[in-house]
C-alpha positions as CSV (number, residue, x, y, z in Angstrom):
1,M,-31.4,-29.2,13.4
2,F,-29.3,-28.2,10.4
3,V,-29.0,-24.6,9.1
4,K,-26.5,-22.2,7.2
5,C,-25.4,-18.8,7.6
6,R,-23.5,-16.7,5.0
7,S,-20.0,-15.0,5.5
8,F,-17.0,-14.0,4.3
9,G,-13.3,-15.0,4.8
10,L,-10.0,-13.4,3.7
11,Y,-7.4,-14.7,1.3
12,G,-4.4,-12.4,0.4
13,I,-6.3,-8.9,-0.4
14,D,-9.1,-10.8,-1.7
15,S,-12.3,-12.3,-0.2
16,Y,-14.1,-15.6,-0.7
17,E,-17.9,-16.5,0.5
18,L,-18.0,-18.6,3.6
19,E,-20.9,-20.8,4.7
20,V,-21.2,-21.3,8.5
21,E,-23.0,-24.7,8.9
22,A,-24.4,-25.4,12.3
23,S,-25.8,-28.9,13.4
24,V,-27.5,-29.1,16.9
25,S,-28.3,-32.5,17.8
26,S,-29.1,-34.5,21.0
27,G,-26.3,-36.1,22.8
28,I,-23.4,-35.3,25.4
29,P,-23.1,-31.5,25.3
30,A,-20.2,-30.5,23.2
31,F,-19.3,-27.6,21.0
32,E,-17.0,-28.4,18.1
33,I,-15.7,-26.0,15.1
34,V,-14.2,-27.7,11.9
35,G,-13.0,-26.5,8.7
36,L,-9.4,-25.8,9.5
37,P,-9.8,-23.1,12.2
38,D,-7.0,-21.7,13.9
39,T,-6.9,-20.7,17.6
40,A,-8.7,-17.4,17.6
41,V,-11.3,-19.3,15.8
42,K,-11.7,-22.0,18.1
43,E,-11.7,-19.8,21.0
44,S,-15.0,-18.6,19.3
45,R,-17.0,-21.1,21.4
46,D,-16.2,-19.3,24.7
47,R,-16.9,-15.8,23.1
48,V,-20.1,-17.2,21.3
49,R,-21.4,-19.2,24.8
50,S,-20.8,-15.9,26.9
51,A,-22.4,-13.5,24.4
52,M,-25.6,-15.5,24.1
53,K,-26.2,-16.1,27.8
54,N,-25.2,-12.3,28.7
55,C,-27.7,-10.8,25.7
56,G,-30.7,-13.3,27.3
57,F,-30.4,-16.2,25.1
58,K,-30.5,-19.9,25.9
59,F,-27.4,-21.7,24.8
60,P,-28.5,-25.3,24.2
61,A,-27.2,-28.1,26.3
62,A,-26.6,-30.2,23.1
63,R,-24.1,-31.4,20.8
64,I,-23.1,-28.4,18.5
65,T,-21.1,-28.9,15.4
66,I,-20.1,-25.7,13.5
67,N,-18.2,-26.2,10.1
68,L,-16.7,-23.8,8.0
69,A,-17.0,-24.2,4.5
70,P,-14.9,-24.6,2.4
71,A,-13.1,-26.8,4.4
72,D,-9.7,-26.5,2.6
73,I,-9.0,-23.0,3.4
74,R,-7.2,-22.4,6.6
75,K,-9.7,-20.0,8.7
76,E,-8.0,-17.3,11.1
77,G,-9.2,-14.7,13.3
78,P,-12.2,-13.9,15.4
79,I,-14.5,-12.8,12.4
80,Y,-16.8,-15.5,12.4
81,D,-18.0,-15.0,15.8
82,L,-21.1,-13.2,14.6
83,P,-22.0,-15.7,12.0
84,I,-21.8,-18.5,14.3
85,L,-24.0,-17.1,17.1
86,I,-26.4,-16.6,14.3
87,S,-26.4,-19.8,12.9
88,I,-26.8,-21.4,16.5
89,L,-29.9,-19.1,17.0
90,K,-31.3,-20.2,14.0
91,A,-30.6,-24.0,14.7
92,T,-32.5,-23.7,18.1
93,G,-35.5,-21.6,16.9
94,Q,-34.6,-18.5,18.8
95,L,-34.3,-16.7,15.4
96,C,-37.0,-17.6,13.0
97,E,-36.5,-14.6,10.3
98,N,-35.2,-15.7,6.9
99,V,-31.6,-14.3,6.7
100,S,-30.7,-16.1,3.4
101,D,-30.0,-12.8,1.8
102,C,-27.9,-11.5,4.7
103,A,-24.0,-12.1,5.5
104,F,-22.6,-11.6,8.9
105,I,-19.3,-10.9,10.0
106,G,-17.7,-9.5,13.3
107,E,-15.9,-10.4,16.6
108,L,-17.9,-10.6,19.7
109,S,-17.2,-9.3,23.4
110,L,-18.4,-11.5,26.0
111,S,-21.1,-8.9,26.6
112,G,-22.2,-9.5,23.2
113,E,-20.9,-6.2,21.8
114,L,-19.3,-6.2,18.4
115,R,-15.6,-5.2,17.8
116,A,-14.1,-3.9,14.5
117,I,-12.4,-6.4,12.5
118,N,-9.8,-6.2,9.4
119,G,-10.6,-6.4,6.1
120,V,-14.3,-5.4,5.8
121,L,-13.8,-3.6,2.4
122,P,-12.9,-6.4,0.3
123,M,-15.7,-8.6,2.2
124,A,-18.1,-6.1,1.3
125,I,-16.8,-6.1,-2.5
126,K,-17.3,-9.8,-2.6
127,A,-20.6,-9.3,-1.0
128,R,-21.9,-7.3,-3.9
129,E,-20.4,-9.7,-6.4
130,T,-22.4,-12.8,-4.9
131,G,-25.7,-11.1,-4.5
132,I,-25.8,-10.5,-1.1
133,K,-28.4,-7.7,-0.2
134,N,-27.9,-6.8,3.5
135,L,-24.5,-6.9,5.1
136,F,-24.0,-6.8,8.9
137,V,-20.7,-5.5,10.2
138,P,-19.4,-4.0,13.5
139,F,-20.5,-0.6,14.1
140,D,-16.8,0.9,13.7
141,N,-16.4,-0.7,10.1
142,G,-19.8,0.5,8.9
143,K,-18.5,3.5,6.9
144,E,-15.5,1.3,5.4
145,A,-18.0,-1.1,3.9
146,A,-20.6,1.5,3.2
147,V,-18.0,2.8,0.3
148,V,-19.5,-0.3,-1.7
149,E,-22.4,0.4,-3.8
150,G,-25.1,-2.0,-4.2
151,V,-25.2,-3.6,-0.6
152,S,-27.2,-2.4,2.2
153,V,-24.6,-2.1,5.2
154,Y,-25.9,-2.5,8.7
155,P,-23.4,-1.5,11.1
156,V,-24.5,-3.1,14.5
157,K,-23.1,-2.4,18.0
158,S,-24.4,-5.4,19.9
159,V,-26.1,-8.8,19.4
160,F,-29.0,-7.4,21.1
161,E,-29.5,-4.5,18.8
162,L,-29.5,-6.9,15.8
163,M,-31.8,-9.3,17.2
164,R,-34.0,-6.4,17.7
165,H,-33.7,-5.4,14.0
166,F,-35.0,-9.0,12.9
167,I,-37.6,-9.3,15.8
168,D,-39.2,-5.6,16.4
169,K,-41.0,-4.4,13.5
170,D,-40.9,-0.7,14.9
171,F,-37.0,-0.8,15.1
172,K,-34.5,-1.1,12.3
173,I,-30.6,-0.4,12.3
174,P,-30.1,2.7,10.4
175,K,-27.9,2.0,7.3
176,A,-24.2,3.0,6.9
177,L,-23.5,6.0,4.4
178,P,-20.0,6.5,3.2
179,D,-18.2,9.3,4.6
180,K,-18.3,12.3,2.5
181,N,-15.4,14.4,4.4
182,E,-12.5,12.4,3.3
183,K,-10.6,13.0,6.5
184,Y,-7.4,11.8,4.8
185,E,-7.2,14.9,2.7
186,N,-7.9,17.2,5.2
187,F,-4.5,17.2,7.5
188,C,-2.0,19.3,6.2
189,L,1.2,18.1,4.1
190,P,4.5,19.3,4.4
191,D,5.0,21.9,1.4
192,F,8.0,22.4,-0.8
193,S,8.1,26.1,-0.1
194,Q,9.5,25.3,3.3
195,V,12.7,23.9,1.5
196,R,15.3,26.5,1.0
197,G,17.6,26.2,-2.1
198,Q,18.2,23.1,-3.6
199,A,16.6,24.0,-7.0
200,E,18.1,20.9,-9.0
201,A,17.0,18.7,-6.3
202,K,13.5,20.1,-6.2
203,R,13.4,19.9,-10.3
204,A,14.6,16.1,-10.0
205,M,11.6,15.5,-7.5
206,E,9.1,17.3,-9.7
207,I,10.4,14.9,-12.6
208,A,9.9,12.0,-10.5
209,A,6.5,12.9,-9.5
210,A,5.6,13.5,-13.0
211,G,6.7,10.0,-14.3
212,S,6.4,8.0,-11.1
213,H,10.4,7.5,-11.2
214,N,12.3,6.0,-8.3
215,V,14.9,8.4,-6.9
216,L,18.2,8.1,-5.2
217,L,19.3,10.9,-3.1
218,I,23.0,11.4,-2.1
219,G,24.3,13.9,0.2
220,P,25.8,15.0,3.7
221,P,23.7,15.2,7.0
222,G,21.6,18.1,7.2
223,S,21.4,18.8,3.2
224,G,17.7,18.3,3.1
225,K,17.3,14.6,1.6
226,S,14.5,13.5,4.2
227,M,13.0,16.8,4.0
228,L,12.7,16.8,0.2
229,A,11.3,13.0,0.3
230,K,8.6,13.8,2.8
231,R,7.2,16.4,0.7
232,M,6.9,14.3,-2.2
233,P,3.1,13.4,-1.2
234,S,2.3,17.4,-1.6
235,I,2.8,17.2,-5.6
236,L,1.8,13.8,-6.7
237,P,-1.6,13.5,-8.6
238,D,-4.8,12.7,-6.6
239,M,-5.7,9.4,-6.4
240,T,-8.4,8.0,-8.7
241,F,-11.5,6.1,-7.1
242,D,-10.0,2.7,-8.2
243,E,-6.6,3.4,-6.4
244,K,-8.4,4.4,-3.0
245,I,-10.2,1.3,-3.1
246,E,-7.0,-0.8,-3.8
247,T,-5.0,0.9,-1.2
248,T,-8.0,0.9,1.4
249,K,-8.2,-2.9,0.8
250,I,-4.5,-3.3,1.7
251,H,-4.5,-0.9,4.9
252,S,-7.8,-2.5,5.8
253,I,-6.3,-6.2,5.8
254,A,-3.6,-4.7,7.8
255,G,-5.6,-3.3,10.3
256,I,-4.2,0.2,10.1
257,L,-7.2,2.2,9.1
258,P,-8.4,4.6,11.5
259,K,-11.5,3.9,13.8
260,D,-14.7,4.7,11.8
261,G,-12.4,5.3,8.8
262,S,-13.5,5.2,5.4
263,L,-11.5,5.3,2.0
264,V,-7.8,6.2,2.0
265,S,-7.7,9.3,0.0
266,Q,-4.2,10.6,0.6
267,R,-1.2,8.6,-1.2
268,P,0.4,6.4,1.3
269,F,3.9,7.7,2.5
270,R,5.5,4.8,4.3
271,F,9.0,5.3,5.8
272,P,10.2,1.9,7.5
273,H,13.2,1.9,10.0
274,H,16.3,0.3,8.7
275,N,16.4,-2.8,11.1
276,I,13.4,-3.7,9.3
277,S,13.4,-7.5,8.3
278,S,12.8,-8.8,4.9
279,V,9.6,-10.4,5.8
280,G,8.3,-6.9,7.1
281,M,9.4,-5.2,4.2
282,T,7.8,-7.5,1.6
283,G,5.1,-9.3,3.9
284,G,4.5,-12.5,5.1
285,G,4.9,-14.2,8.3
286,S,3.0,-17.8,9.6
287,F,-0.4,-16.1,8.5
288,P,0.8,-13.9,5.7
289,K,0.1,-10.0,6.0
290,P,0.9,-7.2,3.5
291,G,4.5,-5.9,4.4
292,E,5.7,-2.1,4.0
293,I,6.2,-2.2,0.0
294,S,2.3,-3.3,-0.2
295,L,1.4,-0.6,2.5
296,A,2.9,2.0,0.1
297,H,0.9,0.7,-2.9
298,N,-0.2,3.9,-5.0
299,G,2.1,5.8,-2.9
300,V,5.7,6.3,-1.7
301,L,8.2,4.0,0.0
302,F,11.0,6.0,1.5
303,L,14.3,4.3,2.6
304,D,16.4,6.6,4.7
305,E,19.9,5.5,5.1
306,L,19.8,3.0,2.5
307,P,23.0,1.4,3.1
308,E,22.2,0.6,6.6
309,F,19.4,-1.8,5.5
310,S,20.2,-5.3,5.4
311,R,21.6,-6.9,2.3
312,N,18.4,-9.3,2.1
313,T,15.8,-6.7,3.0
314,M,17.3,-4.7,-0.2
315,E,17.6,-7.3,-2.4
316,A,14.0,-8.5,-1.7
317,L,13.0,-5.3,-3.2
318,R,14.3,-6.2,-6.8
319,Q,11.4,-8.1,-8.4
320,P,8.5,-6.2,-6.7
321,I,9.9,-2.9,-7.9
322,E,9.9,-4.3,-11.3
323,D,6.7,-6.3,-11.3
324,G,4.2,-4.3,-8.9
325,I,3.3,-7.4,-7.3
326,V,5.1,-9.7,-4.4
327,T,4.4,-13.1,-4.1
328,I,4.2,-14.9,-0.9
329,S,4.8,-18.6,-1.2
330,R,4.1,-21.1,1.4
331,V,3.7,-24.9,1.7
332,K,-0.1,-24.8,1.4
333,S,-0.7,-21.5,-0.4
334,T,0.5,-18.9,-2.5
335,L,-0.5,-15.1,-2.2
336,Q,0.0,-12.1,-4.2
337,Y,-0.1,-8.5,-2.8
338,P,0.3,-5.3,-5.2
339,C,2.9,-3.1,-4.4
340,S,3.2,-0.5,-7.2
341,F,5.0,2.1,-5.4
342,M,7.4,5.2,-6.0
343,L,10.5,4.2,-4.3
344,I,12.8,7.2,-2.8
345,A,16.1,6.3,-0.9
346,A,18.4,8.6,0.8
347,M,22.3,8.0,1.9
348,N,25.3,9.6,2.8
349,P,28.2,9.5,0.4
350,C,30.6,7.9,3.1
351,P,30.2,6.6,6.5
352,C,31.2,10.1,8.1
353,G,28.9,11.9,5.6
354,F,31.3,14.5,4.5
355,Y,33.0,12.8,1.4
356,N,33.4,15.6,-1.1
357,H,31.7,18.3,1.2
358,P,33.0,21.8,0.2
359,S,34.0,22.7,3.8
360,K,34.2,19.8,6.0
361,K,36.9,17.4,6.0
362,C,36.1,13.4,5.3
363,S,37.4,11.1,7.9
364,C,36.9,8.1,5.8
365,S,39.5,5.9,4.3
366,K,39.1,4.9,0.5
367,N,38.5,1.5,1.6
368,M,35.8,2.4,4.3
369,I,34.1,4.6,1.5
370,S,34.0,1.8,-1.0
371,K,32.7,-0.9,1.5
372,Y,29.9,1.3,2.5
373,L,28.9,2.2,-1.2
374,N,29.1,-1.3,-2.0
375,R,26.3,-2.2,0.7
376,V,24.0,-1.0,-2.3
377,S,24.2,-3.7,-5.1
378,G,24.6,-2.7,-8.7
379,P,21.2,-4.3,-9.8
380,I,19.6,-2.1,-6.7
381,L,21.2,1.0,-8.0
382,D,20.2,0.2,-11.6
383,R,16.4,0.2,-10.5
384,F,16.5,4.1,-9.6
385,D,15.5,6.2,-12.5
386,I,17.1,9.4,-11.0
387,H,20.2,9.9,-8.9
388,I,20.5,13.2,-7.7
389,E,23.1,14.7,-5.3
390,V,22.0,17.1,-2.8
391,P,24.9,19.3,-1.8
392,P,24.9,21.4,1.7
393,V,22.2,24.6,1.7
394,E,24.4,27.9,1.2
395,Y,23.6,30.1,4.0
396,E,22.5,32.9,1.5
397,D,19.8,30.5,0.6
398,L,18.9,29.8,4.5
399,S,18.8,33.4,5.3
400,S,17.0,34.6,2.1
401,F,13.7,36.1,2.6
402,K,12.6,35.2,-1.1
403,P,9.5,33.0,-1.3
404,E,10.1,29.4,-2.7
405,E,8.0,27.6,-5.1
406,G,5.2,26.0,-3.2
407,S,3.7,22.4,-3.9
408,A,0.7,23.7,-5.2
409,Q,2.4,25.3,-8.2
410,I,4.7,22.3,-8.9
411,K,1.5,19.9,-8.6
412,M,0.1,22.0,-11.5
413,R,2.7,20.9,-13.7
414,V,2.8,17.3,-12.4
415,D,-1.0,17.1,-13.1
416,K,-0.6,18.4,-16.5
417,A,1.9,15.8,-17.4
418,R,0.1,13.1,-16.0
419,E,-2.7,13.9,-18.0
420,I,-0.9,13.8,-21.6
421,Q,0.5,10.1,-20.0
422,R,-3.2,9.1,-19.2
423,E,-3.9,10.0,-22.9
424,R,-1.0,8.0,-24.1
425,F,-1.6,5.1,-22.3
426,K,-5.6,4.9,-22.4
427,G,-6.8,1.4,-22.9
428,T,-3.7,-0.1,-21.4
429,K,-2.8,-1.3,-17.9
430,I,0.0,1.4,-17.9
431,N,-0.7,4.7,-16.2
432,C,2.9,6.3,-16.2
433,N,6.1,6.6,-18.1
434,A,7.8,4.6,-15.2
435,R,5.8,1.6,-16.2
436,I,6.3,1.7,-19.9
437,D,6.9,-2.0,-21.0
438,T,8.9,-3.3,-23.7
439,E,6.1,-3.4,-26.1
440,M,5.5,-0.2,-25.9
441,F,8.6,1.3,-25.4
442,H,9.9,2.7,-29.0
443,K,6.3,3.5,-29.8
444,V,6.1,6.0,-27.2
445,C,9.5,7.1,-26.7
446,E,9.9,8.6,-29.9
447,I,13.6,10.4,-30.1
448,T,15.2,12.8,-32.5
449,E,18.5,12.0,-34.3
450,G,20.4,14.4,-32.4
451,A,19.1,13.0,-29.2
452,N,19.7,9.6,-30.0
453,K,23.3,10.1,-30.8
454,L,23.8,12.1,-27.5
455,L,22.3,9.0,-25.5
456,K,24.8,6.7,-27.6
457,N,27.6,8.5,-26.5
458,A,26.4,8.4,-22.6
459,F,25.9,4.7,-22.9
460,E,29.2,4.1,-24.3
461,N,31.4,6.4,-22.3
462,M,29.6,5.8,-19.0
463,G,29.4,1.9,-19.1
464,L,25.7,1.8,-18.8
465,S,23.5,-1.4,-18.5
466,A,20.4,-1.9,-20.5
467,R,18.2,-1.3,-18.0
468,A,20.0,2.1,-17.3
469,Y,19.4,2.9,-20.9
470,D,15.5,2.0,-20.6
471,R,15.6,4.4,-17.3
472,I,17.3,7.3,-19.0
473,L,14.8,7.3,-22.0
474,K,11.9,6.9,-20.0
475,V,13.1,10.0,-17.6
476,A,13.6,11.8,-20.9
477,R,10.0,10.8,-21.9
478,T,8.6,12.5,-18.7
479,I,11.1,15.7,-19.2
480,A,9.3,15.9,-22.6
481,D,6.0,15.7,-21.3
482,L,6.8,18.4,-18.7
483,D,7.9,20.4,-21.8
484,N,4.7,19.7,-23.6
485,S,6.9,18.0,-26.4
486,T,5.9,15.0,-28.4
487,L,9.5,14.1,-29.3
488,I,12.4,13.6,-27.1
489,K,15.0,16.1,-27.8
490,E,18.7,16.5,-27.1
491,D,18.1,18.9,-24.1
492,H,15.6,16.4,-22.5
493,V,18.2,13.6,-22.9
494,A,20.9,15.7,-21.6
495,E,19.0,16.4,-18.4
496,A,17.9,12.6,-18.2
497,V,21.7,11.5,-18.6
498,Q,22.8,14.1,-15.6
499,Y,20.7,12.1,-13.5
500,R,23.1,9.3,-13.9
501,N,26.3,10.9,-13.1
502,L,26.4,9.5,-9.8
503,D,26.9,5.9,-11.2
504,R,30.2,7.2,-12.3
505,K,31.0,9.4,-9.7
506,Y,30.7,7.0,-6.5
507,W,30.6,3.6,-8.0
508,G,32.5,4.2,-11.0
509,G,35.8,3.8,-9.2
510,N,36.6,7.6,-8.7
511,V,36.9,7.5,-5.0
512,K,39.8,9.0,-3.8
């Protein structure tokens, strides 16, 4: 007998509809799975056989052939256990109900219980697009799938419970409901009020948050570079619903959503160790998975001790920073993962960390300092909109009882600036000043004559690149937004230029 059962597969961060075709015929008993299955899919044979027997169903002594269509896409993982079991039950007459408007996904234990899987959210979105009315998922994935409206999601604990849902008219599995508590917003974020002094650095971080600009922090050990970076999420604008969906899809596929989790409602903050490989940073592998830059999508990627990252890892960031998309190319497929993130990096000015320190002597030679700084290439340096020096904190600031401005107050100003940008870019794919494209550049960056002269002098005297010119003007646009000014004025450009002074100070040949 031949039957079909509907399910879904994953391709990058998107899903595709998959049909599980089962043919049960007489002959020498065998159980074959075709359709480019990987090892985990092939092992479904043992899990399905054991689950059926332990749940009281009869496993047929016949020739069973399972085809996972379309057959030209490689299938991976244990997510097809449940639809394979359902298709066998249908083919052997042990399940007679019509399931044509249903789809099934889930991994089976040997006892017939369902285990949570990765990537349920994109599958639920695809289920809605393909007209599926009922989606059966593992119990722990219920709230994640229930975020998608238009599909009835049933969280299933075991095969026995699922069969009872179809056979027993007096029993129905309760539909899953989306989590309204949004747990991700409940935990306490570090606050800028905990940072003593560093008024200039805080101002730079506020500008960066207002325009989603990349920031490079340079300073000696203990000056507060990491402390400032880790407080950036507390002043970023709240995520829109579309951003939550995009971010949750990536985290779901990567398998880092908490158990029984729903939408990611807090902007991601990723801080990989400097020994990470380029594949770990950008994504990939034999079965491609999202890397750190994609896990930071719509959030912050923090690279502490930037020169300690390998050259290959740093250079791999160049195109994704510009495009907001990383492409993973393999012989048989090409995948794209979104990676629109704010990059914050921190580094010491020299190997010992005390070059230009007001009270401690640097023990590094000129050659050592130059070699250390040259680990960060010019093209990578150009991709930071803001360079800020973080000096040692003064004792008076550390011992002062004067309260520092908190994240809530800073966030109010950031939100107002972002609202101006949303109105400015309405109807386009751009959502912040850092993403202004060439077509809109001169239209939205209107500049006064005096500001233009100042920018020209800075460009010629500092030997800036064309990319650095664009970055300065974008930062000036954000400063003007914070000042609620339509035009970019001289003081806005002057402040933006100050955030490129480290180009000249450290990399401009002034190391002594």
